[in-house]
N, CA, C, O and the ligand as a Tripos MOL2 file, in Angstrom:
@<TRIPOS>MOLECULE
protein
  249   247    63     0     0
PROTEIN
NO_CHARGES

@<TRIPOS>ATOM
      1 N         -22.3410  -20.7110   -5.2240 N.3       1 MET1
      2 CA        -21.9270  -20.4360   -6.6580 C.3       1 MET1
      3 C         -21.3880  -19.1160   -6.7150 C.2       1 MET1
      4 O         -21.9690  -18.1540   -6.2140 O.2       1 MET1
      5 N         -20.2260  -19.0370   -7.3480 N.am      2 GLN2
      6 CA        -19.5190  -17.6420   -7.4350 C.3       2 GLN2
      7 C         -19.3140  -17.2760   -8.8250 C.2       2 GLN2
      8 O         -18.9920  -18.0930   -9.6880 O.2       2 GLN2
      9 N         -19.5110  -15.9950   -9.0380 N.am      3 THR3
     10 CA        -19.3540  -15.4710  -10.4380 C.3       3 THR3
     11 C         -18.4910  -14.1960  -10.3010 C.2       3 THR3
     12 O         -18.1710  -13.7620   -9.1940 O.2       3 THR3
     13 N         -18.1330  -13.6270  -11.4350 N.am      4 THR4
     14 CA        -17.4560  -12.3520  -11.4310 C.3       4 THR4
     15 C         -18.2280  -11.3270  -12.2360 C.2       4 THR4
     16 O         -18.9500  -11.6130  -13.1920 O.2       4 THR4
     17 N         -18.0130  -10.0950  -11.7620 N.am      5 ALA5
     18 CA        -18.6680   -9.0770  -12.5080 C.3       5 ALA5
     19 C         -17.7610   -7.7600  -12.5400 C.2       5 ALA5
     20 O         -16.8020   -7.6670  -11.7730 O.2       5 ALA5
     21 N         -18.0310   -6.9080  -13.2980 N.am      6 GLN6
     22 CA        -17.1790   -5.6330  -13.5460 C.3       6 GLN6
     23 C         -17.8120   -4.4940  -13.0080 C.2       6 GLN6
     24 O         -19.0140   -4.3650  -13.2400 O.2       6 GLN6
     25 N         -17.1920   -3.5920  -12.2880 N.am      7 TYR7
     26 CA        -17.5710   -2.2970  -11.9550 C.3       7 TYR7
     27 C         -16.5780   -1.2540  -12.1040 C.2       7 TYR7
     28 O         -15.3730   -1.5040  -12.1540 O.2       7 TYR7
     29 N         -17.0970   -0.0140  -12.1800 N.am      8 ILE8
     30 CA        -16.1960    1.2400  -12.3970 C.3       8 ILE8
     31 C         -15.9220    1.8210  -11.1070 C.2       8 ILE8
     32 O         -16.8630    2.0830  -10.3580 O.2       8 ILE8
     33 N         -14.7540    2.0450  -10.7780 N.am      9 CYS9
     34 CA        -14.3100    2.6320   -9.5180 C.3       9 CYS9
     35 C         -14.8450    3.9980   -9.4090 C.2       9 CYS9
     36 O         -14.7650    4.7650  -10.3690 O.2       9 CYS9
     37 N         -15.3950    4.3520   -8.2790 N.am     10 ALA10
     38 CA        -16.0370    5.7380   -8.1280 C.3      10 ALA10
     39 C         -15.0380    6.8060   -8.0620 C.2      10 ALA10
     40 O         -15.3180    7.9830   -8.2920 O.2      10 ALA10
     41 N         -13.7720    6.3510   -7.7190 N.am     11 PHE11
     42 CA        -12.7560    7.3990   -7.5380 C.3      11 PHE11
     43 C         -11.9740    7.6610   -8.8660 C.2      11 PHE11
     44 O         -11.8740    8.8150   -9.2850 O.2      11 PHE11
     45 N         -11.4640    6.6920   -9.4790 N.am     12 CYS12
     46 CA        -10.5090    6.8290  -10.5790 C.3      12 CYS12
     47 C         -11.0890    6.4840  -11.8870 C.2      12 CYS12
     48 O         -10.4680    6.8110  -12.8980 O.2      12 CYS12
     49 N         -12.3390    5.7900  -11.9910 N.am     13 GLY13
     50 CA        -12.9860    5.5120  -13.2250 C.3      13 GLY13
     51 C         -12.5050    4.3200  -13.8760 C.2      13 GLY13
     52 O         -12.9820    3.9900  -14.9620 O.2      13 GLY13
     53 N         -11.5460    3.6010  -13.2780 N.am     14 GLU14
     54 CA        -11.0570    2.2950  -13.9200 C.3      14 GLU14
     55 C         -11.9640    1.1450  -13.7190 C.2      14 GLU14
     56 O         -12.7300    1.1420  -12.7560 O.2      14 GLU14
     57 N         -11.9290    0.1870  -14.5490 N.am     15 SER15
     58 CA        -12.8770   -0.9260  -14.3550 C.3      15 SER15
     59 C         -12.1490   -1.9540  -13.4510 C.2      15 SER15
     60 O         -10.9300   -2.1230  -13.4850 O.2      15 SER15
     61 N         -12.9990   -2.6230  -12.6440 N.am     16 ASN16
     62 CA        -12.4350   -3.6420  -11.7270 C.3      16 ASN16
     63 C         -13.1830   -4.9090  -11.8210 C.2      16 ASN16
     64 O         -14.3640   -4.8700  -12.1670 O.2      16 ASN16
     65 N         -12.6140   -6.0170  -11.5480 N.am     17 ILE17
     66 CA        -13.4150   -7.2150  -11.5100 C.3      17 ILE17
     67 C         -13.6900   -7.7030  -10.0050 C.2      17 ILE17
     68 O         -12.7680   -7.7460   -9.1900 O.2      17 ILE17
     69 N         -14.8480   -8.0240   -9.7180 N.am     18 THR18
     70 CA        -15.0580   -8.4810   -8.3220 C.3      18 THR18
     71 C         -15.6820   -9.8330   -8.4340 C.2      18 THR18
     72 O         -16.2710  -10.1840   -9.4570 O.2      18 THR18
     73 N         -15.5470  -10.6150   -7.3480 N.am     19 PHE19
     74 CA        -16.1600  -11.9430   -7.1640 C.3      19 PHE19
     75 C         -17.4170  -11.7980   -6.4100 C.2      19 PHE19
     76 O         -17.4550  -11.0920   -5.4020 O.2      19 PHE19
     77 N         -18.4440  -12.4310   -6.8480 N.am     20 ILE20
     78 CA        -19.7970  -12.2330   -6.1950 C.3      20 ILE20
     79 C         -20.2110  -13.6810   -5.8980 C.2      20 ILE20
     80 O         -20.2500  -14.5510   -6.7680 O.2      20 ILE20
     81 N         -20.5240  -13.8820   -4.5770 N.am     21 ASP21
     82 CA        -21.0040  -15.1430   -4.0850 C.3      21 ASP21
     83 C         -22.6560  -15.0530   -4.2290 C.2      21 ASP21
     84 O         -23.3720  -14.3830   -3.4850 O.2      21 ASP21
     85 N         -23.0530  -15.7620   -5.2000 N.am     22 LEU22
     86 CA        -24.5930  -15.5750   -5.3990 C.3      22 LEU22
     87 C         -25.3990  -16.0740   -4.3280 C.2      22 LEU22
     88 O         -26.5500  -15.6560   -4.2000 O.2      22 LEU22
     89 N         -24.8570  -17.0380   -3.4380 N.am     23 SER23
     90 CA        -25.6040  -17.6090   -2.3770 C.3      23 SER23
     91 C         -25.8720  -16.6030   -1.2770 C.2      23 SER23
     92 O         -26.7310  -16.7680   -0.4120 O.2      23 SER23
     93 N         -25.0080  -15.4590   -1.3770 N.am     24 ALA24
     94 CA        -25.3170  -14.3730   -0.2240 C.3      24 ALA24
     95 C         -26.4960  -13.5450   -0.5370 C.2      24 ALA24
     96 O         -26.8240  -12.6470    0.2390 O.2      24 ALA24
     97 N         -27.1510  -13.7800   -1.6080 N.am     25 GLY25
     98 CA        -28.3340  -13.0620   -1.9640 C.3      25 GLY25
     99 C         -28.4150  -12.3210   -3.1450 C.2      25 GLY25
    100 O         -27.3950  -12.1280   -3.8060 O.2      25 GLY25
    101 N         -29.6540  -11.8210   -3.5430 N.am     26 MET26
    102 CA        -29.8250  -11.0940   -4.7840 C.3      26 MET26
    103 C         -29.4510   -9.6970   -4.8400 C.2      26 MET26
    104 O         -29.2610   -9.0830   -5.8900 O.2      26 MET26
    105 N         -29.3440   -9.1740   -3.5720 N.am     27 GLN27
    106 CA        -28.8870   -7.6910   -3.3440 C.3      27 GLN27
    107 C         -27.8690   -7.8360   -2.2860 C.2      27 GLN27
    108 O         -28.1370   -8.3960   -1.2230 O.2      27 GLN27
    109 N         -26.6190   -7.3060   -2.5740 N.am     28 GLN28
    110 CA        -25.5620   -7.3620   -1.6020 C.3      28 GLN28
    111 C         -24.9580   -5.9440   -1.6360 C.2      28 GLN28
    112 O         -25.0700   -5.2160   -2.6220 O.2      28 GLN28
    113 N         -24.3140   -5.5900   -0.5120 N.am     29 SER29
    114 CA        -23.4330   -4.3800   -0.6350 C.3      29 SER29
    115 C         -22.3000   -4.7280    0.2600 C.2      29 SER29
    116 O         -22.4600   -5.3770    1.2940 O.2      29 SER29
    117 N         -21.1040   -4.2650   -0.1720 N.am     30 TYR30
    118 CA        -19.8260   -4.5730    0.5240 C.3      30 TYR30
    119 C         -18.8210   -3.4800    0.1070 C.2      30 TYR30
    120 O         -19.0300   -2.7380   -0.8520 O.2      30 TYR30
    121 N         -17.7970   -3.4260    0.8240 N.am     31 THR31
    122 CA        -16.7200   -2.4380    0.4980 C.3      31 THR31
    123 C         -15.5630   -3.2800   -0.1550 C.2      31 THR31
    124 O         -15.2610   -4.4050    0.2450 O.2      31 THR31
    125 N         -14.9720   -2.6640   -1.1490 N.am     32 GLU32
    126 CA        -13.8740   -3.3080   -1.7560 C.3      32 GLU32
    127 C         -12.9040   -2.2220   -2.3480 C.2      32 GLU32
    128 O         -13.2950   -1.2440   -2.9850 O.2      32 GLU32
    129 N         -11.5340   -2.5250   -2.0490 N.am     33 ASP33
    130 CA        -10.6130   -1.4630   -2.5760 C.3      33 ASP33
    131 C         -10.4330   -1.6360   -4.0000 C.2      33 ASP33
    132 O         -10.3590   -2.7580   -4.5000 O.2      33 ASP33
    133 N         -10.3560   -0.4960   -4.7160 N.am     34 CYS34
    134 CA        -10.0010   -0.5320   -6.1570 C.3      34 CYS34
    135 C          -8.6990   -1.1110   -6.4390 C.2      34 CYS34
    136 O          -7.7120   -0.7300   -5.8100 O.2      34 CYS34
    137 N          -8.6220   -2.0250   -7.3610 N.am     35 GLN35
    138 CA         -7.3820   -2.6250   -7.7080 C.3      35 GLN35
    139 C          -6.3320   -1.6660   -8.3850 C.2      35 GLN35
    140 O          -5.1530   -1.9820   -8.5420 O.2      35 GLN35
    141 N          -6.8360   -0.5550   -8.7410 N.am     36 VAL36
    142 CA         -5.8860    0.4610   -9.4330 C.3      36 VAL36
    143 C          -5.5050    1.5200   -8.5060 C.2      36 VAL36
    144 O          -4.3110    1.7950   -8.3910 O.2      36 VAL36
    145 N          -6.4210    2.1670   -7.8080 N.am     37 CYS37
    146 CA         -5.9950    3.3210   -6.9540 C.3      37 CYS37
    147 C          -6.1460    2.9220   -5.4030 C.2      37 CYS37
    148 O          -5.8010    3.7100   -4.5230 O.2      37 CYS37
    149 N          -6.6370    1.7580   -5.1410 N.am     38 CYS38
    150 CA         -6.5380    1.2350   -3.6840 C.3      38 CYS38
    151 C          -7.4960    2.0770   -2.8290 C.2      38 CYS38
    152 O          -7.3660    2.0120   -1.6060 O.2      38 CYS38
    153 N          -8.4140    2.8340   -3.3430 N.am     39 ARG39
    154 CA         -9.3710    3.5130   -2.5310 C.3      39 ARG39
    155 C         -10.7150    2.6700   -2.4450 C.2      39 ARG39
    156 O         -11.0930    1.9480   -3.3680 O.2      39 ARG39
    157 N         -11.3930    2.8280   -1.2630 N.am     40 PRO40
    158 CA        -12.5510    2.0120   -0.9430 C.3      40 PRO40
    159 C         -13.8230    2.3620   -1.6580 C.2      40 PRO40
    160 O         -14.3610    3.4490   -1.4490 O.2      40 PRO40
    161 N         -14.2980    1.5310   -2.4500 N.am     41 ASN41
    162 CA        -15.6660    1.6750   -2.9830 C.3      41 ASN41
    163 C         -16.6500    0.8570   -2.3240 C.2      41 ASN41
    164 O         -16.4210   -0.3110   -2.0100 O.2      41 ASN41
    165 N         -17.7840    1.4700   -2.1000 N.am     42 VAL42
    166 CA        -18.9400    0.7280   -1.6460 C.3      42 VAL42
    167 C         -19.6970    0.1530   -2.8660 C.2      42 VAL42
    168 O         -20.1040    0.8920   -3.7610 O.2      42 VAL42
    169 N         -19.8600   -1.0740   -2.8760 N.am     43 LEU43
    170 CA        -20.4510   -1.7410   -4.0180 C.3      43 LEU43
    171 C         -21.8530   -2.1610   -3.6540 C.2      43 LEU43
    172 O         -22.0850   -2.7940   -2.6240 O.2      43 LEU43
    173 N         -22.8080   -1.7920   -4.5360 N.am     44 TYR44
    174 CA        -24.2420   -2.2840   -4.4690 C.3      44 TYR44
    175 C         -24.5570   -3.1200   -5.5320 C.2      44 TYR44
    176 O         -24.7770   -2.6740   -6.6580 O.2      44 TYR44
    177 N         -24.5970   -4.4500   -5.2180 N.am     45 VAL45
    178 CA        -24.8230   -5.4250   -6.1810 C.3      45 VAL45
    179 C         -26.1940   -5.9120   -6.2430 C.2      45 VAL45
    180 O         -26.7910   -6.3090   -5.2420 O.2      45 VAL45
    181 N         -26.7660   -5.8810   -7.5730 N.am     46 TYR46
    182 CA        -28.0580   -6.3790   -7.7530 C.3      46 TYR46
    183 C         -28.0380   -7.5570   -8.7610 C.2      46 TYR46
    184 O         -27.5030   -7.4170   -9.8610 O.2      46 TYR46
    185 N         -28.6160   -8.7010   -8.3860 N.am     47 VAL47
    186 CA        -28.5580   -9.8380   -9.3340 C.3      47 VAL47
    187 C         -29.9990  -10.1000   -9.8390 C.2      47 VAL47
    188 O         -30.9350  -10.1790   -9.0440 O.2      47 VAL47
    189 N         -30.1580  -10.2330  -11.1750 N.am     48 ASP48
    190 CA        -31.4370  -10.6530  -11.6600 C.3      48 ASP48
    191 C         -31.7650  -12.0170  -11.3510 C.2      48 ASP48
    192 O         -30.9900  -12.8880  -11.7480 O.2      48 ASP48
    193 N         -32.8480  -12.3570  -10.6700 N.am     49 GLU49
    194 CA        -33.0210  -13.7410  -10.2870 C.3      49 GLU49
    195 C         -33.2040  -14.6060  -11.5580 C.2      49 GLU49
    196 O         -32.8430  -15.7790  -11.4690 O.2      49 GLU49
    197 N         -33.6960  -14.1890  -12.6760 N.am     50 ASP50
    198 CA        -34.0560  -15.0780  -13.7870 C.3      50 ASP50
    199 C         -32.8190  -15.2540  -14.6390 C.2      50 ASP50
    200 O         -32.4540  -16.3780  -14.9800 O.2      50 ASP50
    201 N         -32.1700  -14.1580  -14.9850 N.am     51 THR51
    202 CA        -31.0360  -14.1770  -15.9760 C.3      51 THR51
    203 C         -29.6780  -14.3330  -15.2860 C.2      51 THR51
    204 O         -28.6770  -14.7850  -15.8420 O.2      51 THR51
    205 N         -29.7480  -13.8920  -13.9560 N.am     52 LEU52
    206 CA        -28.3980  -13.8300  -13.1710 C.3      52 LEU52
    207 C         -27.4620  -12.7450  -13.7270 C.2      52 LEU52
    208 O         -26.2500  -12.7340  -13.5140 O.2      52 LEU52
    209 N         -28.1490  -11.8030  -14.4830 N.am     53 ASP53
    210 CA        -27.3640  -10.6170  -14.8730 C.3      53 ASP53
    211 C         -27.0580   -9.8030  -13.5990 C.2      53 ASP53
    212 O         -27.8950   -9.6920  -12.7030 O.2      53 ASP53
    213 N         -25.8430   -9.2400  -13.5440 N.am     54 ILE54
    214 CA        -25.4390   -8.5560  -12.4320 C.3      54 ILE54
    215 C         -25.2560   -7.0130  -12.7740 C.2      54 ILE54
    216 O         -24.6530   -6.6460  -13.7820 O.2      54 ILE54
    217 N         -25.7990   -6.1790  -11.8970 N.am     55 GLN55
    218 CA        -25.6330   -4.8040  -12.0630 C.3      55 GLN55
    219 C         -24.9410   -4.3100  -10.7410 C.2      55 GLN55
    220 O         -25.3910   -4.6630   -9.6500 O.2      55 GLN55
    221 N         -23.8720   -3.5110  -10.8420 N.am     56 ILE56
    222 CA        -23.1860   -2.9020   -9.7210 C.3      56 ILE56
    223 C         -23.1540   -1.4330   -9.7970 C.2      56 ILE56
    224 O         -22.7440   -0.8160  -10.7800 O.2      56 ILE56
    225 N         -23.6090   -0.8920   -8.7060 N.am     57 GLU57
    226 CA        -23.3950    0.5670   -8.5230 C.3      57 GLU57
    227 C         -22.3520    0.8530   -7.4800 C.2      57 GLU57
    228 O         -22.2480    0.1060   -6.5070 O.2      57 GLU57
    229 N         -21.5940    1.8730   -7.6330 N.am     58 THR58
    230 CA        -20.5400    2.1870   -6.7770 C.3      58 THR58
    231 C         -20.6840    3.5440   -6.1060 C.2      58 THR58
    232 O         -21.2130    4.5030   -6.6670 O.2      58 THR58
    233 N         -20.1920    3.5720   -4.8960 N.am     59 ASP59
    234 CA        -20.2520    4.8850   -4.0930 C.3      59 ASP59
    235 C         -18.9690    5.0120   -3.4000 C.2      59 ASP59
    236 O         -18.2740    4.0270   -3.1470 O.2      59 ASP59
    237 N         -18.6220    6.2850   -3.0690 N.am     60 TYR60
    238 CA        -17.4740    6.5570   -2.2060 C.3      60 TYR60
    239 C         -17.7490    6.1260   -0.7500 C.2      60 TYR60
    240 O         -18.8460    6.3160   -0.2250 O.2      60 TYR60
    241 N         -16.8070    5.5930   -0.1760 N.am     61 GLN61
    242 CA        -16.8050    5.2710    1.2440 C.3      61 GLN61
    243 C         -16.3470    6.5210    1.9520 C.2      61 GLN61
    244 O         -15.2470    7.0160    1.7030 O.2      61 GLN61
    245 N         -17.1370    7.0080    2.7870 N.am     62 GLU62
    246 CA        -16.8280    8.2560    3.5590 C.3      62 GLU62
    247 C         -15.6940    7.9590    4.5290 C.2      62 GLU62
    248 O         -15.2700    8.8430    5.2730 O.2      62 GLU62
    249 ZN         -9.8460    3.3630   -8.5540 Zn       63 ZN63
@<TRIPOS>BOND
     1     1     2 1
     2     2     3 1
     3     3     4 2
     4     3     5 am
     5     5     6 1
     6     6     7 1
     7     7     8 2
     8     7     9 am
     9     9    10 1
    10    10    11 1
    11    11    12 2
    12    11    13 am
    13    13    14 1
    14    14    15 1
    15    15    16 2
    16    15    17 am
    17    17    18 1
    18    18    19 1
    19    19    20 2
    20    19    21 am
    21    21    22 1
    22    22    23 1
    23    23    24 2
    24    23    25 am
    25    25    26 1
    26    26    27 1
    27    27    28 2
    28    27    29 am
    29    29    30 1
    30    30    31 1
    31    31    32 2
    32    31    33 am
    33    33    34 1
    34    34    35 1
    35    35    36 2
    36    35    37 am
    37    37    38 1
    38    38    39 1
    39    39    40 2
    40    39    41 am
    41    41    42 1
    42    42    43 1
    43    43    44 2
    44    43    45 am
    45    45    46 1
    46    46    47 1
    47    47    48 2
    48    47    49 am
    49    49    50 1
    50    50    51 1
    51    51    52 2
    52    51    53 am
    53    53    54 1
    54    54    55 1
    55    55    56 2
    56    55    57 am
    57    57    58 1
    58    58    59 1
    59    59    60 2
    60    59    61 am
    61    61    62 1
    62    62    63 1
    63    63    64 2
    64    63    65 am
    65    65    66 1
    66    66    67 1
    67    67    68 2
    68    67    69 am
    69    69    70 1
    70    70    71 1
    71    71    72 2
    72    71    73 am
    73    73    74 1
    74    74    75 1
    75    75    76 2
    76    75    77 am
    77    77    78 1
    78    78    79 1
    79    79    80 2
    80    79    81 am
    81    81    82 1
    82    82    83 1
    83    83    84 2
    84    83    85 am
    85    85    86 1
    86    86    87 1
    87    87    88 2
    88    87    89 am
    89    89    90 1
    90    90    91 1
    91    91    92 2
    92    91    93 am
    93    93    94 1
    94    94    95 1
    95    95    96 2
    96    95    97 am
    97    97    98 1
    98    98    99 1
    99    99   100 2
   100    99   101 am
   101   101   102 1
   102   102   103 1
   103   103   104 2
   104   103   105 am
   105   105   106 1
   106   106   107 1
   107   107   108 2
   108   107   109 am
   109   109   110 1
   110   110   111 1
   111   111   112 2
   112   111   113 am
   113   113   114 1
   114   114   115 1
   115   115   116 2
   116   115   117 am
   117   117   118 1
   118   118   119 1
   119   119   120 2
   120   119   121 am
   121   121   122 1
   122   122   123 1
   123   123   124 2
   124   123   125 am
   125   125   126 1
   126   126   127 1
   127   127   128 2
   128   127   129 am
   129   129   130 1
   130   130   131 1
   131   131   132 2
   132   131   133 am
   133   133   134 1
   134   134   135 1
   135   135   136 2
   136   135   137 am
   137   137   138 1
   138   138   139 1
   139   139   140 2
   140   139   141 am
   141   141   142 1
   142   142   143 1
   143   143   144 2
   144   143   145 am
   145   145   146 1
   146   146   147 1
   147   147   148 2
   148   147   149 am
   149   149   150 1
   150   150   151 1
   151   151   152 2
   152   151   153 am
   153   153   154 1
   154   154   155 1
   155   155   156 2
   156   155   157 am
   157   157   158 1
   158   158   159 1
   159   159   160 2
   160   159   161 am
   161   161   162 1
   162   162   163 1
   163   163   164 2
   164   163   165 am
   165   165   166 1
   166   166   167 1
   167   167   168 2
   168   167   169 am
   169   169   170 1
   170   170   171 1
   171   171   172 2
   172   171   173 am
   173   173   174 1
   174   174   175 1
   175   175   176 2
   176   175   177 am
   177   177   178 1
   178   178   179 1
   179   179   180 2
   180   179   181 am
   181   181   182 1
   182   182   183 1
   183   183   184 2
   184   183   185 am
   185   185   186 1
   186   186   187 1
   187   187   188 2
   188   187   189 am
   189   189   190 1
   190   190   191 1
   191   191   192 2
   192   191   193 am
   193   193   194 1
   194   194   195 1
   195   195   196 2
   196   195   197 am
   197   197   198 1
   198   198   199 1
   199   199   200 2
   200   199   201 am
   201   201   202 1
   202   202   203 1
   203   203   204 2
   204   203   205 am
   205   205   206 1
   206   206   207 1
   207   207   208 2
   208   207   209 am
   209   209   210 1
   210   210   211 1
   211   211   212 2
   212   211   213 am
   213   213   214 1
   214   214   215 1
   215   215   216 2
   216   215   217 am
   217   217   218 1
   218   218   219 1
   219   219   220 2
   220   219   221 am
   221   221   222 1
   222   222   223 1
   223   223   224 2
   224   223   225 am
   225   225   226 1
   226   226   227 1
   227   227   228 2
   228   227   229 am
   229   229   230 1
   230   230   231 1
   231   231   232 2
   232   231   233 am
   233   233   234 1
   234   234   235 1
   235   235   236 2
   236   235   237 am
   237   237   238 1
   238   238   239 1
   239   239   240 2
   240   239   241 am
   241   241   242 1
   242   242   243 1
   243   243   244 2
   244   243   245 am
   245   245   246 1
   246   246   247 1
   247   247   248 2
@<TRIPOS>SUBSTRUCTURE
     1 MET1         2 RESIDUE 1 A MET
     2 GLN2         6 RESIDUE 1 A GLN
     3 THR3        10 RESIDUE 1 A THR
     4 THR4        14 RESIDUE 1 A THR
     5 ALA5        18 RESIDUE 1 A ALA
     6 GLN6        22 RESIDUE 1 A GLN
     7 TYR7        26 RESIDUE 1 A TYR
     8 ILE8        30 RESIDUE 1 A ILE
     9 CYS9        34 RESIDUE 1 A CYS
    10 ALA10       38 RESIDUE 1 A ALA
    11 PHE11       42 RESIDUE 1 A PHE
    12 CYS12       46 RESIDUE 1 A CYS
    13 GLY13       50 RESIDUE 1 A GLY
    14 GLU14       54 RESIDUE 1 A GLU
    15 SER15       58 RESIDUE 1 A SER
    16 ASN16       62 RESIDUE 1 A ASN
    17 ILE17       66 RESIDUE 1 A ILE
    18 THR18       70 RESIDUE 1 A THR
    19 PHE19       74 RESIDUE 1 A PHE
    20 ILE20       78 RESIDUE 1 A ILE
    21 ASP21       82 RESIDUE 1 A ASP
    22 LEU22       86 RESIDUE 1 A LEU
    23 SER23       90 RESIDUE 1 A SER
    24 ALA24       94 RESIDUE 1 A ALA
    25 GLY25       98 RESIDUE 1 A GLY
    26 MET26      102 RESIDUE 1 A MET
    27 GLN27      106 RESIDUE 1 A GLN
    28 GLN28      110 RESIDUE 1 A GLN
    29 SER29      114 RESIDUE 1 A SER
    30 TYR30      118 RESIDUE 1 A TYR
    31 THR31      122 RESIDUE 1 A THR
    32 GLU32      126 RESIDUE 1 A GLU
    33 ASP33      130 RESIDUE 1 A ASP
    34 CYS34      134 RESIDUE 1 A CYS
    35 GLN35      138 RESIDUE 1 A GLN
    36 VAL36      142 RESIDUE 1 A VAL
    37 CYS37      146 RESIDUE 1 A CYS
    38 CYS38      150 RESIDUE 1 A CYS
    39 ARG39      154 RESIDUE 1 A ARG
    40 PRO40      158 RESIDUE 1 A PRO
    41 ASN41      162 RESIDUE 1 A ASN
    42 VAL42      166 RESIDUE 1 A VAL
    43 LEU43      170 RESIDUE 1 A LEU
    44 TYR44      174 RESIDUE 1 A TYR
    45 VAL45      178 RESIDUE 1 A VAL
    46 TYR46      182 RESIDUE 1 A TYR
    47 VAL47      186 RESIDUE 1 A VAL
    48 ASP48      190 RESIDUE 1 A ASP
    49 GLU49      194 RESIDUE 1 A GLU
    50 ASP50      198 RESIDUE 1 A ASP
    51 THR51      202 RESIDUE 1 A THR
    52 LEU52      206 RESIDUE 1 A LEU
    53 ASP53      210 RESIDUE 1 A ASP
    54 ILE54      214 RESIDUE 1 A ILE
    55 GLN55      218 RESIDUE 1 A GLN
    56 ILE56      222 RESIDUE 1 A ILE
    57 GLU57      226 RESIDUE 1 A GLU
    58 THR58      230 RESIDUE 1 A THR
    59 ASP59      234 RESIDUE 1 A ASP
    60 TYR60      238 RESIDUE 1 A TYR
    61 GLN61      242 RESIDUE 1 A GLN
    62 GLU62      246 RESIDUE 1 A GLU
    63 ZN63       249 GROUP 0 **** ****
């Protein structure tokens, strides 16, 4: 099952849409380039098991 969620780029502050594969787990982290400034964000994805609400925190990739 795949869904989409929004996150804010840690570099430029623009919002991005990312695809999340829920079968990969309730907590995931991966790196994705911002669609606006193309710099790499580390995404920490937290999925609520009951509501499937998604929270995403972003960090700079060193
Ligand atoms: Zn950006």
